C-alpha positions, 0 to 999 in steps of 0.5 A: 736380080738374078733367078737361082736354083740354090743360095748358100749363106756363108762362105766358110767350110760348109758353104764352100762345099756346098756351093761346089756340090751344087755347081758340080750338080748343074744348079745356078748357085750363088753364095751370099757372105759379108766377110771373106771366103774361108773359115775362121778356122782356116783363117785364125783359129784351129789351123794357125794354132795347130801349125804353131803347136806342131812348131813348138813341138819340133823345136822341143825335140829338136832342143833335146836332141843331144840326149841322142848324140845329135847336135842341132845348134840354135833352135828358133821359132 
């Protein structure tokens, strides 16, 4: 066992920020996480969903580009 000034439980977005802030402040910090580092939002939730929605919007705009005389050919995601 080691002695730590700060123990951060959870390696999500807030936990990673807290751990980095503790280290930057000179604390001897440890992070406790049972799974992978990073948040659900980053790995499988919000961000991948937002990227898929952005791709769908771009594809829809490309498919409608002919209205403005722009030929983009086949659009695939």
